[in-house]
N, C-alpha and C positions, 0 to 999 in steps of 0.2 A: 488731165494732170500732166504738165510739161516736165520733162526730165531736168530741164535747166534749173528748176526750182531747188533741186537737191544740191546743185553745185555752185549756184550763184550766191556769193556772199552778200547778205543784206547790209552788213556794216562791219568794218574792221576796226576793232577797238584796241586801244593801247594797253600797256601794263601786262599783268600775268595772264590776261584772258584775250590777248590780241588776236589769236588765231582761232577763237571759238565762235560758234553761231548759236543763236537760240532758235529752237524749233518747237512748235506745237504739232504733234502727230495726231491726225484724225483717222481712226480705223473703222472702215465701213464693211458691211457684209457683201454688198453688191452695189451696182450703179443706182439702185432705187432706194438705198438706205437714206433716212432723213438726216444723217449726220453730214451729208454733203452740203446741206443748207447751212449748217453751223460753220463749216469751213469757209463758205462764201461770206458769211456775216463777219467772221473774224479776220479774213484776209485784208491786210493793209491797216487794220485797226489796232494792232498790238505793236508798241514801239520796240524797235530793234529785235523783232521776232518774226519768223517766217511760219506759215501754216501749210502743211502738206497732208495729202490724203493717201492712204494705203488701203487697197481693197483685199481683204483676206490676210491670213497670217503669212502667206508666201511673200507678198509684197512687203510686209513688215520686216521679215527676215532679210530681204534684199536691201531694204532701205537702211536699216540700222547696221548692217554688216559691211556694205560696200560704199554707200553714198553719204554716210553721216559719220565719218571717222572723227571729225572735229566739231560736230554739232552737239549742243547741250539740249536735252529734251526735258524741260521741267514739267510738261503736262501731256497726257494722252487722253483723247476724247473717244469714248466708245458708246455703243448702243446695245440694248438687250437682244437685238436680232442676231448678234454674234453667238449667243448661247448663254448659259447660266453665268452671271456676272463674276462670281468667285472663280469659276474655272477659267474664264476669259482673262481675268487679271493675272491669275497664277501663271497662265501660259505666256502672257506678254512679259511678265517679270523674269522669265528665263533669258530674255535678251539682255546682254550686258549693258547696253545703252539705256535700258528702261528700268534697271533695278531700283533706281532712286526716284523715278518719275511719280508724280501724283496723277491719279486717274479721275476723270470727270465723266459721270454717267449721264447721257441724255436719254430720257425715257419717256415713252408714251403709255406706260403701264401705271395703273393706280396703286398697285401694291407690289412689293418685292420681298421674296423669301430667300433670295440667293445672294445676299450681300453681307451676311453675318461675319464671315471670315475676313472679308476685305475691310469692313469697318473695324473689326477687332485688331487687325495688324496695321491700321492707318493707311492702307493703300488707296482706298476710296476717299478722296478729299472733298468732292463736291457732287451734288446731284441736281440736275436741272430738268424740269418737266417740259414736255411738248404741249402747246406751243410756247416758245420763249420770245422775249423781245431782244433785239440786237444790243441795245445799251446794257441791259442786265447781263447778257451773256458775255459781252466784252469786259464788263467790270468784274465778273466772276472769274474769268480766265486770267485777267490781269492780276487779280489777287492771288491766284494759284502760282503764277510766275513769280510775283514779289515774295511770297512766303518761301518758295523754293530757293530763290537767290539769297534771301537773308539767312536761310538755314545752312546752305552749302558754300556760299561765296559771300559772306558778310562784308569783307574788306576789299573785294575785287572792284576794279573800275567798271566792269560790265554791269555790276549791280547798281552802282551810282548812275550810270548812263541810262539804264533801262527804267529803274524805279523813280529816279529823280531826286531821292534823298537817302541818307544813311539811317541805319536803325536807331542811332542815338540822337538824330536831329529832333528838334522840338515838333510837337504834333501840329498838323495843319488844322485850321479852323473847321470844327464839325467832324473831324475824323475820330470818332469815339473809339473804335477798335484799335486803331494805330496808337492812340493816346494811352491806352492801358499798359502798353509796354514802355512808356516813357517814365523816367524817374519822377517821383512824387514832387520834389522841390521845383522841378521845371514846370510841371503842370500847374502847381500852385501859383507860380510866378505869372504864367499866362492867364490864369483865372483872375488874379488880382488886377492885372492890366485891363482885362475885359470889363471887370466891375467898375474900375475907375474911369474907363471911357464913357460909361453910361451915367454914373452917379457923381463923377468928379472925384478929386482926391479925398480919400477916406482917412480920418484921423486915427492914429494908432493909440490903442488903449494899453497902458503899461500897468500890469497887476503884479503884486507880490505873491508869494506862495501862501496857500490856505484860503483862497477866495473861491466861493462856489459860483460857477457859471450857470448851472442848472441844479435844481433840487428835485429829488425823487418824489413823484406824485404831484408836483406843481406844474401849472400850465407853462408852455414854452411859446414865446412870441418873437423870438429872435434867434439867429444862429451866430456862432463865433468862428471866424477863420483865424486859427492860431498860426502866426508867422514865426514865432520863436518861443521856446520853452516847452514845458511838459504839463499835461493834464491827466489826472487819474479818474477813471469811471468806477464807482463802487455803488453797491446796492445793499440796503438793509434787509435782513431776513430774520427768521426766528432764531437763527444760529449766530446772529450778530452782524456786524458790518463786513461784507465780503468784497474784496478787491477783484474786479473782473478784467479791467484793461488799464494799462498804464503806457507801456511802450507801443501798444497797438490801438491807442485811443483815436489816432488820426487827427488831421488839422481842422475838420469840421465838427463842431460841437453843437448838438441840438437839432441837427437836420432831420434825423429819423423821426423823432417825436413831432417835429413841426410838419413833416410830410404826411404823417398819419393822423394829424390833428388830435393828438392825445397828450396826456400829461407826461412829464419826463420819466423815462424808464430808469435813469441813473442819476446819481448826484455826481456832477462834474466839478472837480476841485483842482485848482492849480497846485502843482508840487514844487515849482521853481518860479523865478521871475518870468512872466509871460508877456509877450507882445502880441496883440490881437486886434482885429477890427470887428465891429458889431454891425450886423445887417438885420434890420427889422423885417417882419414878414412882408410888409408893403414894399420895402426897398428890394427884397429878393424877387418878388413877383414882377416888379418893374424891370429889373435886369433881365429876367428870363423872357419877358415879352419883347424886349427891344434888341436882344443880342442872342440869336440862335447859337453862334460859336461859343459864347460864354456858357450857354446852357449845356453844350456838349462837354466843355472843360469841367463844369461843375459836376456833371454826371461822372466823369473820369475820376475826379477827386473823391467823390462819394463812394464809387465802386472800389477804388483802391483801399479806402479806409475800411469799408465793410469787408473786403477780402481779407485784410490783415486781421480784423476782429474775428472773422469766421475761422481763419487758420488758427488763431490763438484759442478759439473755443474748441476746435478739433483737438489741438494739443492738450488742452485742459481735460477733455473727455478721455483722451488716451492716458494722460497722467492719472486721472481718476480710476480708470480700469486697472492700470498698473499698481496703483496704491491699494485698490481693492484686492487684487491678487496677492500683493505683498502682505496685506492685513490678514487675508485668509491663511497664508503660509504661517504668519506669526501666530494666528489663532490656533492653528493645528499644533504648532510648536509649543504654545502655552498649554494646550490640552494634553499633549504628550508629557510636558513637564509636570502638569498637575497629576496625571496618572502615575508618573514616576514618584512624585512626592507622596501620593496616597499609598503606593506600593511600599515606599521606604517607611512610611508611618506604620503600615501593617507589619512590616518586617521588624520594626523596632518593638511594636507591641508583642509580636511573637517571640522576639529575642528576650524581652522582659519576662514573658511567661516561662521560657526555657531557663532563664537565669534563676527564677524562683524555683522551677522544678529542679535545677541543679543544686540549689541550696537544700531543698528537701531531700534530694538524693544523697547529698553529702551527709546530712543528718542521719538518714536511714542507714547509709554505709557505716557510719560510726556506731550506730546502735546495733548493727548486725555483727560487728566484729566479735564481740564476746560470745554470743550464743553460737555463732558459726564455729568459732574456735573450740567451744565446748562440744559441739556436735562432732567435729573432726576427732577430738580426743576420745570422745565416747565411742565412736565407730572403731577407731584403732584399738581401744581397750576391749571392745566386744569381740573383734576378730582374734585378738591375742588370748583373751580369757576362754573363748570357745575352743580355740586350739588346745589350750591347756586341759580343759575339761574333757574334750573328746579323746585326746591322746593319753589321758590318765587311765582309761579303761580299754583293755586290749580288744574287747568286743566291738568297740567303736573306732578302732584304728582306721577301718575302711572309710567310715564317715568323715573322720578328720582329714584323710587324704582327699576325699571327694570335695570337701569344702575348700581345701587349699588349692585344688586344681581349678575350680570355678572362680576362685578369688583372683587368680593370676592368669586366667585363660586369655589367649590372644584372639583377636577378631578373625572370624572365618567368613568366607563368602558363602552364599547360598549353595553354589555348586559344590564347594568343599563339604558342606554339611550333608548334602545328598549323597556324595561319594562315600562319606564315612558311614552314613546310614546303611548303604548297600553292603559295605564291608562287614558291619556289625551284624547284619541280617544273616550272614553265613554262620554265625555262632548262636543265633537265637532261634534257629530252626525256621527261618523265614518270617518270624513275627516282626512285622514292620513297626507296629506301635511300640513294642518293647525296645526295638533298636533305636527309635527316635528318642525315647525316654533316656536310654543309656548315653546317647550322644549329647543330649542336653545336660546330662550330669557329668559330662567329660569322662565317661568310662568307655574307652575305645581300645584299650590294650586287650589282646585276646586272652591272656592269662587272667587278667582281672575279671573279664566277662565270664570265663569258665568258672572261676572261683565263686563269683556271685551266683551263677546258675546252680552250682552245687549247694550253696547255702539256701537258696530258694527251695530246693527239694527237701532239705532237712527241715526247713521252717514249716513245711506243710503239716508235719506231725507234732509241732510244738504248740504251745499256748500263747505265743507272742501276738500282741495286738497289731503289730506292723511287720511287714515282710522286710527282709534285708534290702531289697530294691527300694522300697518306700523310704527306708531310713537314709539310704545313700542319696536318694532324690531330695529328701528334706535337707540333708547336709549341704548338697550342691546348691539348693535354693538359698540356704543361709549364706553361702559364699557369694552367690550372685547379689543377694540383698545387701550384704556388707559392701560389696564392690560398688553397687549402685549408690548406697549411702555415702561412700567415700567420694565417688565421682560427683554426686550432687553437692556435698559439702565443699569439695574443691571448686566446683563450678560457682557456688555462691561466693567463695573466697576470691575467685578470679574476677567475678562480676564486681565485687567490692573494690578490687584493685583497679578494674577498668574505670569505675566511677572516679577513683582518685586520679587515674591517669589522664582524665579529661582536663584536670587542672594542672597536672605535671606530666605531660606526655613523654618527656624524656626519661621518666623513671620506669616505663613499661619494659618488662624483660622479654627478650627474644630467646626462644628455646628450640632445641631440636625435637621434632615431633613426628611420629609415625601417623601420617594423615589417615590411615585406615582405622587406627585406634581412636583417633579424634572423632571420626565419623561414627564409629561404633558406640562411643559414649553418648553421642547425641541421639542415636537410634534408640538406645535404652531409655533415655530420659523422655523421649517424645513418643514412646510406644502407645500411650493412651490416646494420642491424636491420630494414630495410624490404624485404628480399628476398622476392619473391613477392607483394608488395602494390603495387598501382598507386597512385601519388600524383597526385592531381588538384589543381592550384593554380588558384584563382579570385581573383586579386588585383585588386580595384578600386583606383582612384587614391585614396590617403588621404594626408593631411598627415603630416609627421614629428611624433612625440610626444616629450615630455620624460619620460625614464624611467631606470631602472638597466639598461643593456643586458644585462649578464651574468645578472642575475636573471631577466629576461624570457626569455633563452635557456634557462634552467633550466625555466621554465614550459612552453615549447614542447617541450623535450626530454621532460619527464615525460608530457605529454599524448600526444605522438606514439608514444612507446615503449609506453605503456599500451594505446593503440589497436592497435598492431601485435601486442603480446603477447596481447591478448584474441582477435584473429583467429587467431593461431597456436595458442592453447590450445584454441579451439573445433575447429579442424581436427584437432589431435592427439586430442582426445576422440572425435571422430567416427571417426577411423581406428582407434582402440582398440576402439570399439563394433562397428565393421564387422568387424574381425579376430576379435572374440570371438563374433560372431553365428554361430549354426549354420544360419541360413536363407541359404544361399549364392545361392538363386534370387531373393532380394529385389532384388538389383541395387543400384547406387550410389544410385539415387533414394530408397531407403529411409533413407539417412543424409545427407540434405542439411542444410547449416547453416541458421541462421535467415534468412540473406539469400536462400536459394534457390539457383538455379543461377548467379547473378551472380558475377563474379570479385571477389576481395577488393580493397577500395579504401579509401583514406583521402583525404578531401577537406579541403583547407586553404583558407579564404577570408578576405579582408579587406574591410571595408566601413565606411561611416560609420554609427554608431549614431544620432547626432544632430549638431548643429553643434559640440558640444564634446567628442565622444567617438568613439573608434575601436573597432570590434568585430572580433575575430579568432575564427573558428569552426573547430573541428576535428571532422569528422564521419567516423565509420567505419561499415562495414556488418557489424560483428561480432555477437556473441550478445546484446549489450545488458547493462545493469546491472540485477539484480533490484531490485524496488521497496524491499525491506527494507534494501538496501545503499546506496540513493541518498543518504540523509542521513549514514550512518555512514562512507562512504569518505573524508570530510574529517577524521575523527577520527585523532589520532596513534596509530600502531601498529596500526590496523585494516587488515587485508590479506585479500584473497581468494586469495592465492598461498601459503598456508601450506605449509611443507615444502620450498619451493624455495630453492635457495642464493642465487640472484640475485633482487633486486627483490621480496623478501618481507618487508621490514621494516615496511611499512605507513606510511612517512613521506612518500612521493612526493606524494600528493594533499594531505596536510596542509601540506607545505612550499609546494606550488603555491598553495593557498588563502592562506597567510600572505603570500606574495610579492604576489599580486593585491591583498590587503587593504592592504599597505604602499604600493601605488600608488593607493590610493583607488578601486580597480576593483571590478567585480562579476563573479563566476563563476557561471554557470548551467549546469545539467545537464538534458538532455531525452533520455530513453532508453526505447526499446522494443526487443523482440527484432528484430534485423536492422538497427538504426540507433541509434547513440549520438552525440549532438551536444553538445559542450561549448563554450560561448561565453564569451569573456573581453572585457569592455568596459573600456576604459582612457581616462582623461581626456587630452586633447591637451596641456593645459597642465602635465601632470605631477602628482605627488602633492601634495596640500595638505590638511592636516587641518581647515583652516578652511572648506573647501567640501564640499558633498555633492551628489549627483545621484540621479535615479531613472531607471531604464532601462525604456522601454516594452516590454512583452512581446508585441508584435505578431507577431514572428517572421517578418515579411514579407521581411526582408533576410537571413534565415538560409537556408542551403542545406538 
């Protein structure tokens, strides 16, 4: 290899590439590499291009960095002896002068597993097997140079001087691959000229729109070369007549069916005025036999037409998939709409039922008005008449006072009652049972207790059928019963008012209420549902709040009964499990509830949440609420008591939440196995939509 080859200009070309040279670089591993033969075969055979050999990467670096500052390297020839092909090409790509070069691999191996990356990124543009022929190698490398020049220097003088024609020139006879890049009208013109050189001038057939050139399913014995106008290809199917090609039908009509010797696949119909020539099968064969150049041009026209149809088919496939996806989206939307309509219909049916229930409730409310009013009056009269009767007899004065005290007694917490029992025990000689009876009868004054005990001593020697204590207890119980009757009658009256308030909510009255008394009334009325459950009251001093009393009573009723039923349901489940268990030696300890061995209890407490709000907390030691139900229990019709006749409608907690919301309150649930605490925080000033508050979640004041 002479150094002069690197500096000697092969040709000085004018224009924007006047100072550039074309070089083909051959990279060999050593002096025995067979690529040296390729360099010899190419030397002098490539127009306006020099061929140089570099042995190893060191000489490549020297060549491209110092001796080839103005050379263009369209191609690099390598052999597998340099190493894995992908790695060799990647290393050569690092040289600035070779970044855009195409690589030609000369190989004597039958299989290659080391070219995937180079093929993927387009670096490897050709592969030539050993042995090769010189003409084939020269033609292949010339094509690499031509493609490279057309890609990077399409308008340069060096391209025209080297390749011999420009990219937009008409194709040379027989140049199939070059012709594929030529505009279709130009190829058609060359094809028509070739046909007429063989067959002579062909008459033009002028057709109006609506003429069938081929018919689906019928034999094809001629092709049509459409020179002007449009033809549509359509095909009949079970879904009707489907248009497949119009703008992409191409200038050759009938060639595919003719070549396959089959009946026409499409019906070809002119859609505008058409100018065409007709070639019978015999005429077409005659042209192809006597003009190879025309054969190549015919192939170019056919390939271009088929390519256009294929692209159109691909676009149709993509459009079909997009339409299918869109239809699926629309189907899902329609399904969602259908579900919404079904839900709306179900809600309408439900609303209709509730409307009918409302009508029935209104009728019941109307019918209850008179008997409830009579009950209230009768209760008031009973209390008044009993007081008159008892006070008329001096010996029953204590009974009258006992009845009066229980009739108007305030609510006390459990702790207060225990403290009173301990105080009274000091005067009963430590008799706890008697002390509890006296506290229940509201006899807590020391003087009254002493007086009663003296009367008890005297009564031992009398013939009275009942002791003074029993008489006082009976009178106190009468006071409690009258109070309960009054509360129940008032409750019914309030419920009737609530039913009416559904139709006229603005008429509901807001009152100042001691929430402790409100809760105590509910505890009295629901005592039959709390059997077996200890009720612990922790009532801190709280101010009266403005509220809807009857609605709040409904809140406490729902929460207390839910707590009692949760405890009862847990005990029933444990009893069933224990009864069904075959392990009789396990003992009762194996079936303990979530609270353990502690007795069932519901604790009701009142406290100040802050300066403007009162908190009521109801806590039970039942099984707890599962985490997945904590949010859902506020939903209408969601119930954990499915299958039960009573209290299984799933409306209790929903109504409770709505009542608390109507009071501008907050309802919070904190539940773990063995402890469920529900807190209701209410504003002291009553509901006001214009005001809002935030409850601190410190929990320090909750039991």
